[in-house]
PyMOL Python script that loads the backbone (N, CA, C, O; Angstrom):
from pymol import cmd

cmd.read_pdbstr("""\
ATOM      1  N   MET A   1     -25.954  78.810 -12.834  1.00  0.00           N
ATOM      2  CA  MET A   1     -26.700  77.983 -13.766  1.00  0.00           C
ATOM      3  C   MET A   1     -28.195  78.273 -13.676  1.00  0.00           C
ATOM      4  O   MET A   1     -28.869  78.383 -14.701  1.00  0.00           O
ATOM      5  N   GLU A   2     -28.718  78.397 -12.450  1.00  0.00           N
ATOM      6  CA  GLU A   2     -30.144  78.667 -12.263  1.00  0.00           C
ATOM      7  C   GLU A   2     -30.522  80.026 -12.867  1.00  0.00           C
ATOM      8  O   GLU A   2     -31.586  80.178 -13.466  1.00  0.00           O
ATOM      9  N   ARG A   3     -29.633  81.004 -12.699  1.00  0.00           N
ATOM     10  CA  ARG A   3     -29.888  82.330 -13.252  1.00  0.00           C
ATOM     11  C   ARG A   3     -29.981  82.272 -14.776  1.00  0.00           C
ATOM     12  O   ARG A   3     -30.842  82.920 -15.370  1.00  0.00           O
ATOM     13  N   GLU A   4     -29.109  81.508 -15.404  1.00  0.00           N
ATOM     14  CA  GLU A   4     -29.123  81.377 -16.849  1.00  0.00           C
ATOM     15  C   GLU A   4     -30.421  80.749 -17.343  1.00  0.00           C
ATOM     16  O   GLU A   4     -30.953  81.161 -18.374  1.00  0.00           O
ATOM     17  N   LYS A   5     -30.933  79.763 -16.622  1.00  0.00           N
ATOM     18  CA  LYS A   5     -32.206  79.140 -16.996  1.00  0.00           C
ATOM     19  C   LYS A   5     -33.341  80.158 -16.923  1.00  0.00           C
ATOM     20  O   LYS A   5     -34.190  80.213 -17.812  1.00  0.00           O
ATOM     21  N   LYS A   6     -33.354  80.964 -15.859  1.00  0.00           N
ATOM     22  CA  LYS A   6     -34.398  81.978 -15.720  1.00  0.00           C
ATOM     23  C   LYS A   6     -34.322  82.997 -16.838  1.00  0.00           C
ATOM     24  O   LYS A   6     -35.346  83.409 -17.384  1.00  0.00           O
ATOM     25  N   GLU A   7     -33.103  83.404 -17.181  1.00  0.00           N
ATOM     26  CA  GLU A   7     -32.941  84.377 -18.255  1.00  0.00           C
ATOM     27  C   GLU A   7     -33.401  83.808 -19.588  1.00  0.00           C
ATOM     28  O   GLU A   7     -34.001  84.528 -20.387  1.00  0.00           O
ATOM     29  N   MET A   8     -33.133  82.536 -19.844  1.00  0.00           N
ATOM     30  CA  MET A   8     -33.551  81.920 -21.089  1.00  0.00           C
ATOM     31  C   MET A   8     -35.062  81.783 -21.166  1.00  0.00           C
ATOM     32  O   MET A   8     -35.630  81.837 -22.257  1.00  0.00           O
ATOM     33  N   ASN A   9     -35.718  81.608 -20.035  1.00  0.00           N
ATOM     34  CA  ASN A   9     -37.173  81.473 -20.000  1.00  0.00           C
ATOM     35  C   ASN A   9     -37.882  82.822 -19.948  1.00  0.00           C
ATOM     36  O   ASN A   9     -39.111  82.880 -19.976  1.00  0.00           O
ATOM     37  N   GLY A  10     -37.118  83.897 -19.873  1.00  0.00           N
ATOM     38  CA  GLY A  10     -37.725  85.216 -19.807  1.00  0.00           C
ATOM     39  C   GLY A  10     -38.121  85.619 -18.405  1.00  0.00           C
ATOM     40  O   GLY A  10     -38.673  86.703 -18.216  1.00  0.00           O
ATOM     41  N   VAL A  11     -37.856  84.778 -17.410  1.00  0.00           N
ATOM     42  CA  VAL A  11     -38.170  85.094 -16.028  1.00  0.00           C
ATOM     43  C   VAL A  11     -37.017  85.922 -15.482  1.00  0.00           C
ATOM     44  O   VAL A  11     -35.855  85.550 -15.644  1.00  0.00           O
ATOM     45  N   GLY A  12     -37.325  87.031 -14.843  1.00  0.00           N
ATOM     46  CA  GLY A  12     -36.281  87.873 -14.297  1.00  0.00           C
ATOM     47  C   GLY A  12     -35.784  88.914 -15.281  1.00  0.00           C
ATOM     48  O   GLY A  12     -35.052  89.824 -14.893  1.00  0.00           O
ATOM     49  N   LEU A  13     -36.158  88.802 -16.522  1.00  0.00           N
ATOM     50  CA  LEU A  13     -35.787  89.784 -17.527  1.00  0.00           C
ATOM     51  C   LEU A  13     -37.040  90.377 -18.142  1.00  0.00           C
ATOM     52  O   LEU A  13     -38.034  89.679 -18.342  1.00  0.00           O
ATOM     53  N   GLY A  14     -36.990  91.651 -18.436  1.00  0.00           N
ATOM     54  CA  GLY A  14     -38.094  92.257 -19.158  1.00  0.00           C
ATOM     55  C   GLY A  14     -37.949  91.931 -20.633  1.00  0.00           C
ATOM     56  O   GLY A  14     -36.845  91.998 -21.172  1.00  0.00           O
ATOM     57  N   PHE A  15     -39.017  91.586 -21.281  1.00  0.00           N
ATOM     58  CA  PHE A  15     -38.947  91.317 -22.704  1.00  0.00           C
ATOM     59  C   PHE A  15     -40.222  91.818 -23.372  1.00  0.00           C
ATOM     60  O   PHE A  15     -41.250  92.022 -22.726  1.00  0.00           O
ATOM     61  N   PHE A  16     -40.125  92.006 -24.661  1.00  0.00           N
ATOM     62  CA  PHE A  16     -41.221  92.553 -25.447  1.00  0.00           C
ATOM     63  C   PHE A  16     -41.707  91.498 -26.421  1.00  0.00           C
ATOM     64  O   PHE A  16     -40.911  90.830 -27.081  1.00  0.00           O
ATOM     65  N   GLN A  17     -43.018  91.355 -26.504  1.00  0.00           N
ATOM     66  CA  GLN A  17     -43.613  90.424 -27.456  1.00  0.00           C
ATOM     67  C   GLN A  17     -44.539  91.228 -28.357  1.00  0.00           C
ATOM     68  O   GLN A  17     -45.524  91.800 -27.891  1.00  0.00           O
ATOM     69  N   MET A  18     -44.224  91.270 -29.635  1.00  0.00           N
ATOM     70  CA  MET A  18     -45.005  92.046 -30.595  1.00  0.00           C
ATOM     71  C   MET A  18     -46.394  91.452 -30.739  1.00  0.00           C
ATOM     72  O   MET A  18     -46.539  90.243 -30.922  1.00  0.00           O
ATOM     73  N   PRO A  19     -47.422  92.296 -30.656  1.00  0.00           N
ATOM     74  CA  PRO A  19     -48.787  91.798 -30.897  1.00  0.00           C
ATOM     75  C   PRO A  19     -48.911  91.235 -32.313  1.00  0.00           C
ATOM     76  O   PRO A  19     -48.174  91.629 -33.217  1.00  0.00           O
ATOM     77  N   LEU A  20     -49.837  90.322 -32.487  1.00  0.00           N
ATOM     78  CA  LEU A  20     -50.004  89.671 -33.788  1.00  0.00           C
ATOM     79  C   LEU A  20     -50.641  90.561 -34.838  1.00  0.00           C
ATOM     80  O   LEU A  20     -50.401  90.378 -36.031  1.00  0.00           O
ATOM     81  N   HIS A  21     -51.448  91.518 -34.415  1.00  0.00           N
ATOM     82  CA  HIS A  21     -52.193  92.337 -35.361  1.00  0.00           C
ATOM     83  C   HIS A  21     -51.787  93.799 -35.276  1.00  0.00           C
ATOM     84  O   HIS A  21     -51.489  94.316 -34.199  1.00  0.00           O
ATOM     85  N   TYR A  22     -51.781  94.444 -36.411  1.00  0.00           N
ATOM     86  CA  TYR A  22     -51.529  95.879 -36.488  1.00  0.00           C
ATOM     87  C   TYR A  22     -52.827  96.592 -36.105  1.00  0.00           C
ATOM     88  O   TYR A  22     -53.905  96.145 -36.495  1.00  0.00           O
ATOM     89  N   PRO A  23     -52.747  97.690 -35.352  1.00  0.00           N
ATOM     90  CA  PRO A  23     -53.998  98.373 -34.970  1.00  0.00           C
ATOM     91  C   PRO A  23     -54.753  98.863 -36.207  1.00  0.00           C
ATOM     92  O   PRO A  23     -54.149  99.316 -37.179  1.00  0.00           O
ATOM     93  N   ARG A  24     -56.055  98.767 -36.153  1.00  0.00           N
ATOM     94  CA  ARG A  24     -56.888  99.168 -37.294  1.00  0.00           C
ATOM     95  C   ARG A  24     -57.807 100.318 -36.906  1.00  0.00           C
ATOM     96  O   ARG A  24     -59.023 100.247 -37.078  1.00  0.00           O
ATOM     97  N   TYR A  25     -57.212 101.365 -36.385  1.00  0.00           N
ATOM     98  CA  TYR A  25     -57.984 102.545 -36.029  1.00  0.00           C
ATOM     99  C   TYR A  25     -57.872 103.576 -37.139  1.00  0.00           C
ATOM    100  O   TYR A  25     -56.865 103.642 -37.844  1.00  0.00           O
ATOM    101  N   THR A  26     -58.908 104.374 -37.282  1.00  0.00           N
ATOM    102  CA  THR A  26     -58.877 105.477 -38.238  1.00  0.00           C
ATOM    103  C   THR A  26     -58.280 106.706 -37.553  1.00  0.00           C
ATOM    104  O   THR A  26     -58.089 106.721 -36.337  1.00  0.00           O
ATOM    105  N   MET A  27     -57.993 107.720 -38.337  1.00  0.00           N
ATOM    106  CA  MET A  27     -57.469 108.944 -37.750  1.00  0.00           C
ATOM    107  C   MET A  27     -58.461 109.512 -36.736  1.00  0.00           C
ATOM    108  O   MET A  27     -58.063 109.995 -35.676  1.00  0.00           O
ATOM    109  N   GLN A  28     -59.731 109.455 -37.057  1.00  0.00           N
ATOM    110  CA  GLN A  28     -60.739 109.973 -36.131  1.00  0.00           C
ATOM    111  C   GLN A  28     -60.753 109.170 -34.833  1.00  0.00           C
ATOM    112  O   GLN A  28     -60.960 109.735 -33.759  1.00  0.00           O
ATOM    113  N   ASP A  29     -60.536 107.872 -34.923  1.00  0.00           N
ATOM    114  CA  ASP A  29     -60.446 107.050 -33.711  1.00  0.00           C
ATOM    115  C   ASP A  29     -59.315 107.546 -32.804  1.00  0.00           C
ATOM    116  O   ASP A  29     -59.489 107.665 -31.591  1.00  0.00           O
ATOM    117  N   TYR A  30     -58.154 107.832 -33.408  1.00  0.00           N
ATOM    118  CA  TYR A  30     -57.035 108.335 -32.607  1.00  0.00           C
ATOM    119  C   TYR A  30     -57.346 109.704 -32.016  1.00  0.00           C
ATOM    120  O   TYR A  30     -56.973 109.991 -30.878  1.00  0.00           O
ATOM    121  N   LEU A  31     -58.024 110.545 -32.782  1.00  0.00           N
ATOM    122  CA  LEU A  31     -58.357 111.885 -32.292  1.00  0.00           C
ATOM    123  C   LEU A  31     -59.361 111.846 -31.151  1.00  0.00           C
ATOM    124  O   LEU A  31     -59.376 112.744 -30.308  1.00  0.00           O
ATOM    125  N   ASP A  32     -60.198 110.818 -31.113  1.00  0.00           N
ATOM    126  CA  ASP A  32     -61.214 110.678 -30.063  1.00  0.00           C
ATOM    127  C   ASP A  32     -60.761 109.782 -28.905  1.00  0.00           C
ATOM    128  O   ASP A  32     -61.429 109.729 -27.873  1.00  0.00           O
ATOM    129  N   MET A  33     -59.648 109.087 -29.061  1.00  0.00           N
ATOM    130  CA  MET A  33     -59.208 108.088 -28.095  1.00  0.00           C
ATOM    131  C   MET A  33     -58.778 108.745 -26.773  1.00  0.00           C
ATOM    132  O   MET A  33     -58.032 109.724 -26.780  1.00  0.00           O
ATOM    133  N   PRO A  34     -59.249 108.207 -25.646  1.00  0.00           N
ATOM    134  CA  PRO A  34     -58.815 108.750 -24.347  1.00  0.00           C
ATOM    135  C   PRO A  34     -57.339 108.443 -24.087  1.00  0.00           C
ATOM    136  O   PRO A  34     -56.774 107.517 -24.669  1.00  0.00           O
ATOM    137  N   GLU A  35     -56.738 109.219 -23.222  1.00  0.00           N
ATOM    138  CA  GLU A  35     -55.308 109.106 -22.976  1.00  0.00           C
ATOM    139  C   GLU A  35     -54.907 107.728 -22.458  1.00  0.00           C
ATOM    140  O   GLU A  35     -53.875 107.195 -22.867  1.00  0.00           O
ATOM    141  N   TRP A  36     -55.703 107.146 -21.566  1.00  0.00           N
ATOM    142  CA  TRP A  36     -55.341 105.837 -21.009  1.00  0.00           C
ATOM    143  C   TRP A  36     -55.273 104.782 -22.103  1.00  0.00           C
ATOM    144  O   TRP A  36     -54.431 103.885 -22.059  1.00  0.00           O
ATOM    145  N   LYS A  37     -56.177 104.893 -23.100  1.00  0.00           N
ATOM    146  CA  LYS A  37     -56.202 103.910 -24.181  1.00  0.00           C
ATOM    147  C   LYS A  37     -55.009 104.102 -25.119  1.00  0.00           C
ATOM    148  O   LYS A  37     -54.440 103.127 -25.610  1.00  0.00           O
ATOM    149  N   LEU A  38     -54.635 105.352 -25.365  1.00  0.00           N
ATOM    150  CA  LEU A  38     -53.441 105.617 -26.169  1.00  0.00           C
ATOM    151  C   LEU A  38     -52.193 105.067 -25.476  1.00  0.00           C
ATOM    152  O   LEU A  38     -51.345 104.442 -26.112  1.00  0.00           O
ATOM    153  N   ASP A  39     -52.088 105.306 -24.167  1.00  0.00           N
ATOM    154  CA  ASP A  39     -50.942 104.807 -23.413  1.00  0.00           C
ATOM    155  C   ASP A  39     -50.859 103.284 -23.499  1.00  0.00           C
ATOM    156  O   ASP A  39     -49.781 102.719 -23.684  1.00  0.00           O
ATOM    157  N   ARG A  40     -51.987 102.644 -23.364  1.00  0.00           N
ATOM    158  CA  ARG A  40     -52.014 101.174 -23.411  1.00  0.00           C
ATOM    159  C   ARG A  40     -51.643 100.660 -24.806  1.00  0.00           C
ATOM    160  O   ARG A  40     -50.863  99.718 -24.940  1.00  0.00           O
ATOM    161  N   LEU A  41     -52.205 101.285 -25.831  1.00  0.00           N
ATOM    162  CA  LEU A  41     -51.911 100.879 -27.205  1.00  0.00           C
ATOM    163  C   LEU A  41     -50.421 101.041 -27.508  1.00  0.00           C
ATOM    164  O   LEU A  41     -49.795 100.130 -28.050  1.00  0.00           O
ATOM    165  N   LEU A  42     -49.869 102.169 -27.168  1.00  0.00           N
ATOM    166  CA  LEU A  42     -48.451 102.401 -27.432  1.00  0.00           C
ATOM    167  C   LEU A  42     -47.576 101.415 -26.670  1.00  0.00           C
ATOM    168  O   LEU A  42     -46.596 100.905 -27.213  1.00  0.00           O
ATOM    169  N   SER A  43     -47.922 101.146 -25.422  1.00  0.00           N
ATOM    170  CA  SER A  43     -47.107 100.219 -24.636  1.00  0.00           C
ATOM    171  C   SER A  43     -47.209  98.791 -25.171  1.00  0.00           C
ATOM    172  O   SER A  43     -46.249  98.028 -25.063  1.00  0.00           O
ATOM    173  N   GLU A  44     -48.345  98.420 -25.741  1.00  0.00           N
ATOM    174  CA  GLU A  44     -48.480  97.078 -26.330  1.00  0.00           C
ATOM    175  C   GLU A  44     -47.512  96.873 -27.484  1.00  0.00           C
ATOM    176  O   GLU A  44     -47.100  95.748 -27.766  1.00  0.00           O
ATOM    177  N   TYR A  45     -47.149  97.967 -28.154  1.00  0.00           N
ATOM    178  CA  TYR A  45     -46.232  97.892 -29.286  1.00  0.00           C
ATOM    179  C   TYR A  45     -44.817  98.311 -28.907  1.00  0.00           C
ATOM    180  O   TYR A  45     -43.980  98.546 -29.779  1.00  0.00           O
ATOM    181  N   GLY A  46     -44.550  98.403 -27.607  1.00  0.00           N
ATOM    182  CA  GLY A  46     -43.214  98.735 -27.151  1.00  0.00           C
ATOM    183  C   GLY A  46     -42.840 100.181 -27.337  1.00  0.00           C
ATOM    184  O   GLY A  46     -41.658 100.525 -27.330  1.00  0.00           O
ATOM    185  N   LEU A  47     -43.833 101.038 -27.506  1.00  0.00           N
ATOM    186  CA  LEU A  47     -43.595 102.469 -27.710  1.00  0.00           C
ATOM    187  C   LEU A  47     -44.003 103.234 -26.459  1.00  0.00           C
ATOM    188  O   LEU A  47     -44.933 102.845 -25.753  1.00  0.00           O
ATOM    189  N   SER A  48     -43.314 104.296 -26.201  1.00  0.00           N
ATOM    190  CA  SER A  48     -43.736 105.159 -25.104  1.00  0.00           C
ATOM    191  C   SER A  48     -43.666 106.599 -25.586  1.00  0.00           C
ATOM    192  O   SER A  48     -42.685 107.008 -26.208  1.00  0.00           O
ATOM    193  N   ALA A  49     -44.677 107.338 -25.305  1.00  0.00           N
ATOM    194  CA  ALA A  49     -44.726 108.743 -25.681  1.00  0.00           C
ATOM    195  C   ALA A  49     -44.955 109.552 -24.421  1.00  0.00           C
ATOM    196  O   ALA A  49     -45.963 109.386 -23.733  1.00  0.00           O
ATOM    197  N   THR A  50     -44.022 110.417 -24.129  1.00  0.00           N
ATOM    198  CA  THR A  50     -44.207 111.303 -22.995  1.00  0.00           C
ATOM    199  C   THR A  50     -44.635 112.651 -23.534  1.00  0.00           C
ATOM    200  O   THR A  50     -44.114 113.131 -24.541  1.00  0.00           O
ATOM    201  N   GLY A  51     -45.560 113.234 -22.871  1.00  0.00           N
ATOM    202  CA  GLY A  51     -46.083 114.522 -23.303  1.00  0.00           C
ATOM    203  C   GLY A  51     -47.561 114.592 -23.014  1.00  0.00           C
ATOM    204  O   GLY A  51     -48.127 113.732 -22.340  1.00  0.00           O
ATOM    205  N   ASP A  52     -48.168 115.628 -23.534  1.00  0.00           N
ATOM    206  CA  ASP A  52     -49.600 115.798 -23.302  1.00  0.00           C
ATOM    207  C   ASP A  52     -50.410 114.928 -24.261  1.00  0.00           C
ATOM    208  O   ASP A  52     -49.860 114.261 -25.136  1.00  0.00           O
ATOM    209  N   LEU A  53     -51.707 114.951 -24.077  1.00  0.00           N
ATOM    210  CA  LEU A  53     -52.602 114.105 -24.869  1.00  0.00           C
ATOM    211  C   LEU A  53     -52.489 114.410 -26.363  1.00  0.00           C
ATOM    212  O   LEU A  53     -52.504 113.494 -27.185  1.00  0.00           O
ATOM    213  N   ASP A  54     -52.376 115.680 -26.715  1.00  0.00           N
ATOM    214  CA  ASP A  54     -52.258 116.060 -28.121  1.00  0.00           C
ATOM    215  C   ASP A  54     -51.013 115.452 -28.749  1.00  0.00           C
ATOM    216  O   ASP A  54     -51.061 114.952 -29.873  1.00  0.00           O
ATOM    217  N   TYR A  55     -49.898 115.492 -28.023  1.00  0.00           N
ATOM    218  CA  TYR A  55     -48.658 114.903 -28.537  1.00  0.00           C
ATOM    219  C   TYR A  55     -48.804 113.386 -28.715  1.00  0.00           C
ATOM    220  O   TYR A  55     -48.372 112.835 -29.727  1.00  0.00           O
ATOM    221  N   LYS A  56     -49.406 112.721 -27.743  1.00  0.00           N
ATOM    222  CA  LYS A  56     -49.577 111.270 -27.824  1.00  0.00           C
ATOM    223  C   LYS A  56     -50.456 110.888 -29.007  1.00  0.00           C
ATOM    224  O   LYS A  56     -50.196 109.886 -29.674  1.00  0.00           O
ATOM    225  N   ARG A  57     -51.488 111.673 -29.272  1.00  0.00           N
ATOM    226  CA  ARG A  57     -52.350 111.390 -30.434  1.00  0.00           C
ATOM    227  C   ARG A  57     -51.560 111.531 -31.726  1.00  0.00           C
ATOM    228  O   ARG A  57     -51.650 110.672 -32.603  1.00  0.00           O
ATOM    229  N   LYS A  58     -50.791 112.599 -31.853  1.00  0.00           N
ATOM    230  CA  LYS A  58     -49.977 112.803 -33.056  1.00  0.00           C
ATOM    231  C   LYS A  58     -48.946 111.685 -33.204  1.00  0.00           C
ATOM    232  O   LYS A  58     -48.683 111.218 -34.312  1.00  0.00           O
ATOM    233  N   PHE A  59     -48.367 111.260 -32.085  1.00  0.00           N
ATOM    234  CA  PHE A  59     -47.385 110.174 -32.112  1.00  0.00           C
ATOM    235  C   PHE A  59     -48.024 108.884 -32.617  1.00  0.00           C
ATOM    236  O   PHE A  59     -47.452 108.204 -33.469  1.00  0.00           O
ATOM    237  N   ALA A  60     -49.201 108.540 -32.101  1.00  0.00           N
ATOM    238  CA  ALA A  60     -49.898 107.319 -32.523  1.00  0.00           C
ATOM    239  C   ALA A  60     -50.290 107.395 -33.989  1.00  0.00           C
ATOM    240  O   ALA A  60     -50.165 106.410 -34.717  1.00  0.00           O
ATOM    241  N   ILE A  61     -50.758 108.546 -34.425  1.00  0.00           N
ATOM    242  CA  ILE A  61     -51.135 108.724 -35.836  1.00  0.00           C
ATOM    243  C   ILE A  61     -49.915 108.518 -36.723  1.00  0.00           C
ATOM    244  O   ILE A  61     -49.992 107.834 -37.744  1.00  0.00           O
ATOM    245  N   GLY A  62     -48.792 109.109 -36.335  1.00  0.00           N
ATOM    246  CA  GLY A  62     -47.569 108.957 -37.119  1.00  0.00           C
ATOM    247  C   GLY A  62     -47.033 107.534 -37.109  1.00  0.00           C
ATOM    248  O   GLY A  62     -46.446 107.081 -38.092  1.00  0.00           O
ATOM    249  N   ALA A  63     -47.233 106.825 -35.995  1.00  0.00           N
ATOM    250  CA  ALA A  63     -46.706 105.470 -35.877  1.00  0.00           C
ATOM    251  C   ALA A  63     -47.566 104.426 -36.573  1.00  0.00           C
ATOM    252  O   ALA A  63     -47.038 103.456 -37.116  1.00  0.00           O
ATOM    253  N   PHE A  64     -48.879 104.608 -36.566  1.00  0.00           N
ATOM    254  CA  PHE A  64     -49.764 103.530 -37.001  1.00  0.00           C
ATOM    255  C   PHE A  64     -50.544 103.775 -38.290  1.00  0.00           C
ATOM    256  O   PHE A  64     -51.067 102.827 -38.875  1.00  0.00           O
ATOM    257  N   LEU A  65     -50.633 105.006 -38.740  1.00  0.00           N
ATOM    258  CA  LEU A  65     -51.382 105.246 -39.974  1.00  0.00           C
ATOM    259  C   LEU A  65     -50.427 105.314 -41.162  1.00  0.00           C
ATOM    260  O   LEU A  65     -49.369 105.938 -41.088  1.00  0.00           O
ATOM    261  N   TRP A  66     -50.811 104.674 -42.240  1.00  0.00           N
ATOM    262  CA  TRP A  66     -50.030 104.708 -43.465  1.00  0.00           C
ATOM    263  C   TRP A  66     -50.296 106.020 -44.183  1.00  0.00           C
ATOM    264  O   TRP A  66     -51.282 106.700 -43.901  1.00  0.00           O
ATOM    265  N   HIS A  67     -49.431 106.369 -45.096  1.00  0.00           N
ATOM    266  CA  HIS A  67     -49.523 107.640 -45.825  1.00  0.00           C
ATOM    267  C   HIS A  67     -50.902 107.821 -46.476  1.00  0.00           C
ATOM    268  O   HIS A  67     -51.481 108.904 -46.402  1.00  0.00           O
ATOM    269  N   HIS A  68     -51.418 106.788 -47.098  1.00  0.00           N
ATOM    270  CA  HIS A  68     -52.718 106.906 -47.774  1.00  0.00           C
ATOM    271  C   HIS A  68     -53.851 107.122 -46.775  1.00  0.00           C
ATOM    272  O   HIS A  68     -54.905 107.634 -47.153  1.00  0.00           O
ATOM    273  N   ASP A  69     -53.662 106.746 -45.509  1.00  0.00           N
ATOM    274  CA  ASP A  69     -54.682 106.977 -44.491  1.00  0.00           C
ATOM    275  C   ASP A  69     -54.706 108.433 -44.034  1.00  0.00           C
ATOM    276  O   ASP A  69     -55.685 108.878 -43.435  1.00  0.00           O
ATOM    277  N   LEU A  70     -53.647 109.170 -44.312  1.00  0.00           N
ATOM    278  CA  LEU A  70     -53.535 110.539 -43.823  1.00  0.00           C
ATOM    279  C   LEU A  70     -54.157 111.565 -44.752  1.00  0.00           C
ATOM    280  O   LEU A  70     -54.178 112.749 -44.416  1.00  0.00           O
ATOM    281  N   HIS A  71     -54.657 111.163 -45.891  1.00  0.00           N
ATOM    282  CA  HIS A  71     -55.209 112.113 -46.850  1.00  0.00           C
ATOM    283  C   HIS A  71     -56.712 112.285 -46.707  1.00  0.00           C
ATOM    284  O   HIS A  71     -57.408 112.571 -47.681  1.00  0.00           O
ATOM    285  N   GLY A  72     -57.209 112.109 -45.490  1.00  0.00           N
ATOM    286  CA  GLY A  72     -58.629 112.337 -45.221  1.00  0.00           C
ATOM    287  C   GLY A  72     -58.862 113.775 -44.826  1.00  0.00           C
ATOM    288  O   GLY A  72     -57.995 114.629 -45.009  1.00  0.00           O
ATOM    289  N   SER A  73     -60.022 114.038 -44.289  1.00  0.00           N
ATOM    290  CA  SER A  73     -60.394 115.402 -43.929  1.00  0.00           C
ATOM    291  C   SER A  73     -59.600 115.919 -42.734  1.00  0.00           C
ATOM    292  O   SER A  73     -59.549 117.129 -42.512  1.00  0.00           O
ATOM    293  N   GLN A  74     -58.978 115.027 -41.958  1.00  0.00           N
ATOM    294  CA  GLN A  74     -58.242 115.438 -40.776  1.00  0.00           C
ATOM    295  C   GLN A  74     -56.739 115.561 -41.027  1.00  0.00           C
ATOM    296  O   GLN A  74     -55.985 115.744 -40.071  1.00  0.00           O
ATOM    297  N   SER A  75     -56.274 115.468 -42.283  1.00  0.00           N
ATOM    298  CA  SER A  75     -54.840 115.418 -42.547  1.00  0.00           C
ATOM    299  C   SER A  75     -54.105 116.668 -42.102  1.00  0.00           C
ATOM    300  O   SER A  75     -52.917 116.584 -41.787  1.00  0.00           O
ATOM    301  N   ALA A  76     -54.741 117.798 -42.063  1.00  0.00           N
ATOM    302  CA  ALA A  76     -54.070 119.027 -41.630  1.00  0.00           C
ATOM    303  C   ALA A  76     -53.746 118.976 -40.150  1.00  0.00           C
ATOM    304  O   ALA A  76     -52.846 119.680 -39.692  1.00  0.00           O
ATOM    305  N   TYR A  77     -54.453 118.166 -39.405  1.00  0.00           N
ATOM    306  CA  TYR A  77     -54.256 118.088 -37.961  1.00  0.00           C
ATOM    307  C   TYR A  77     -52.852 117.689 -37.586  1.00  0.00           C
ATOM    308  O   TYR A  77     -52.272 118.279 -36.675  1.00  0.00           O
ATOM    309  N   CYS A  78     -52.285 116.706 -38.259  1.00  0.00           N
ATOM    310  CA  CYS A  78     -50.969 116.209 -37.871  1.00  0.00           C
ATOM    311  C   CYS A  78     -49.852 116.797 -38.722  1.00  0.00           C
ATOM    312  O   CYS A  78     -48.694 116.412 -38.564  1.00  0.00           O
ATOM    313  N   GLY A  79     -50.170 117.701 -39.600  1.00  0.00           N
ATOM    314  CA  GLY A  79     -49.146 118.391 -40.363  1.00  0.00           C
ATOM    315  C   GLY A  79     -48.589 117.635 -41.545  1.00  0.00           C
ATOM    316  O   GLY A  79     -47.482 117.937 -41.991  1.00  0.00           O
ATOM    317  N   TYR A  80     -49.312 116.664 -42.071  1.00  0.00           N
ATOM    318  CA  TYR A  80     -48.838 115.889 -43.214  1.00  0.00           C
ATOM    319  C   TYR A  80     -49.341 116.504 -44.494  1.00  0.00           C
ATOM    320  O   TYR A  80     -49.051 115.998 -45.578  1.00  0.00           O
TER     321      TYR A  80
END
""", "prot")
cmd.dss("prot")
cmd.show_as("cartoon", "prot")
cmd.util.cbc("prot")
cmd.orient("prot")
């Protein structure tokens, strides 16, 4: 019974809570963002990207930028 109470309260279990706001970074922000900040941002949204810094930047750009955001001067960078 005690275990069930802990599980219902989220104690003893890992759980994910979606942040209230969508990130509002530009493509250039992602291209300039240090690796630790990318890791933190992705983990806040329940995402994990393994790989080098370039891969993590491309992953974040693909995950958080809308199609219309990709038609800037940096659009060739991520292959869109």
